[in-house]
N, C-alpha and C positions, 0 to 999 in steps of 0.2 A: 341803346339797352342791350345788354350781352345775355343770351339766353345761357342757362344751365345746360350741359351738354346731356345729362341723363333725362331732363325735360325735353329736351330736342328729339331725343331717341323716342321718348313716349309718343310723342306728337306724330312723328314719322310712321311710327308703329300701327297708329291707329287709322292711317290713310287707306283708303280702298280704291281700286282702279275696275273700271267696267272692262277693260282689256285684260287678257290672260298671258300677255306676251312677256310680262315681268315676272310672272308667278313661279315660284318653286314647285308648287304643285299644280301639274297640268291635267285638265280633262282629255281623254283619249278620243273625244267626238266632240263635234261643235253643236250638237243637238242629239235630243232624244225623242224617238218615235216609240209612243206607247199603245200598241194595238190592244184594243178591249178584250180580246179572246185570249190574251194573255194574263197570266196571275199577276205579273210584275214586269217592269222594265229596268235595266240597268245601265250604270255608266262607270267606267274604269277611272281611276284616277291614279297617276304616278308622279311620285317625288323624285324629280331631279336635282335635288339639293345633295349636299355631302351630310347633311344633319336631318335628324327626325323633325317632323312636323306634325303639329295637330290640325285637323281639318273639322270645320263646323259646316254643316249643311242646312239650308230650310229652303222652303217655297214660298212664292207669293204670286198675287195675281199677274196675269200677262198684259199685252199691250193692247188687247182688244175690250176698250171702254164699256162696250155694250154687254160684256160678259159679268157673270157673277163675281163678286169679290172673294167668293168662297174658294179654298184650295183642297179638294177634298182627297187630299193624297197623304201618305206616310212615307217618310225617307228613313231609311235605316242604314247603316248607323248614323244618327244625327251627329255624333262627335266621334272622332276616330283618331288613332295616331298611325301615321304612316312613316316608315324607317327609310333611310336613305337608299335611293335607287330600287325602291320596291313599289308594287302596285296594289291598290285596294279597289273594291267594287261598292258602289252605291245601288241601294235597290230602291224603287219607287213603287208603291203599292196604292190602287185606288180603292177608295172605301166603298164603291159601289153605287154611290148616289150622289146627286148634285149637278151632273154636266148634262148637257142636250145629248141625244143618242142620234140626231140626224145632221150633226155637224162636228168638225174638229174644235177642240179647245187647246188654248195654250196657257201655259203658267212657266214663271221664272225659276230655274234652279240657282241658287246663289251659293258659291263655294267659298268660304272664307279661310285662307291659311293663317295659322297662328304660329310664328318662328319660335324657336327655343330661345331662351335666356342667354344674351351674349356673355362670352366670359369679360369681355372689356364693356363696362358700361357706357363708355363714349362712342360705342359703335352704333352706327346709323342703321336702321333696318326698315324694311317696308313689308307690311302685311296685306297681301292682295287679295281683293275679293273679285272672283270670275263669276260671269252669269251666262247661263247656258239655257237655251229654249228647250221646253218639254211640250210636245205636242200628243195629245191624247185622241186617239182615232178609233170611233166606235166601229164595230163590227157591221153594223147596219148599213154605212156608207158603201154605196154600190160604184164605186170609181176609184181611180188611183191619181197619184200626183201628175204623171205626164198627161193622161188625158184630159184632167183638168186644165192645165196650162194651155192647152190647143184651143181652149173655149174661152181664154180671156178677150175681153173687148176692150182695144184701145182706142181713145178719141182725143181731139184736142178742141177745147171750149174755151175762148176768150184769151187766148194764150196759155192755159192750163191743160198740160199732158194727164189724162184722167185713165184710170185703169179700172174696170168693172170685172169682178170675180163673181160668176154665177155658180161656182162649185161649193161644196160643203168642206173644202180644204183650205188651210192658210196657204196662200202662196208669196213666196218671197223672191223678189227681183236681184239678181246679182249684179250683172253689168248692164249698162245701158248706153246705146250709142244712137244719135240723131242723124238722119241724113246719110248718103250714100258713102261720104267719106269722112264722117264726123270724128270727133274726139270721144272716147268714153266720158261719161258724166261722172264726175268725182263725188258729187253729193247728192242724193235726192231728197225731197221734200218728205215723202213717203215710200217706202220701199217693200212693205208686207200688206198684203190685202188680206183682211179677214173673210170667213166664209159669207157668201151672198152679200158683200159690200162692195161699195166703191171707194178709191183713194186718188188723192191728186198727188202724182208722182214727180211732177216737175212745173215750176212757174217760168214765165217769160219765155214761151217757146216762140220763136219765129214763125210766122205765117208761111213760109216758104218750105218749112219742113213737111215733106208728105210721107216718110217711112222712117222706120227704127228697126234696130236690132237688139237684141236683149238674151239674156240668159237667166235662169232661174236656179234656185239653191234646191237641190234634189235630197232625198232622205237621208243620204250619207254625207251630207254638208258640202259637196262639190257643185260646180257650176255647169249646168248643161244648157248648150246652145240651143236656140230655136230658129225657125227661118224667119226672113224678113217679114216685117208687118207693115202694110200700107195702111196710113191713118184715114180716119173717116172725118 
């Protein structure tokens, strides 16, 4: 069966990708930290295309399944046009209620680009959806991310590498290497530890592994290296 080219264009245009590497409209940061003492948090977007794009933005609940399904934020503007090679700014405003004050909360920012109508109806187009994490950090929290990472507890139980986060902040592992001369782990079972929770980072860990090295994702989206960990 042969597909009508215009239908094929429509199908591809409706596809969305979790990665932003194919996006014409790029977020200028990999995460947003919203400190509660501020009235709003911002995220800059840049249109790297040679054509103008429409961008639609909305929020949805984060990865922490124990958190409320509510997303008490307003994003403005929810719909905007960005000209070629220009930047625009999204603002996120907390409604003032609904999130705990003793720990961080995380939600997803969805950025859906909408390309202009092609001059040639047979042109294939991709409409990319990027996802960025927003972390809401209450002012009452009396710690910071570097100090929280130092207090992580690593252990191996029945071949499972576990990570216990005793802090009120989300902690995301960047790179992980097992043993003295091990290779970096390409895929972890879980890599983000919610506040006051434990996660299973890796399964089928050999009993001979006694140490590990890791980095964590800092507030700027970069990797910060930590000292070697001796496993318990």
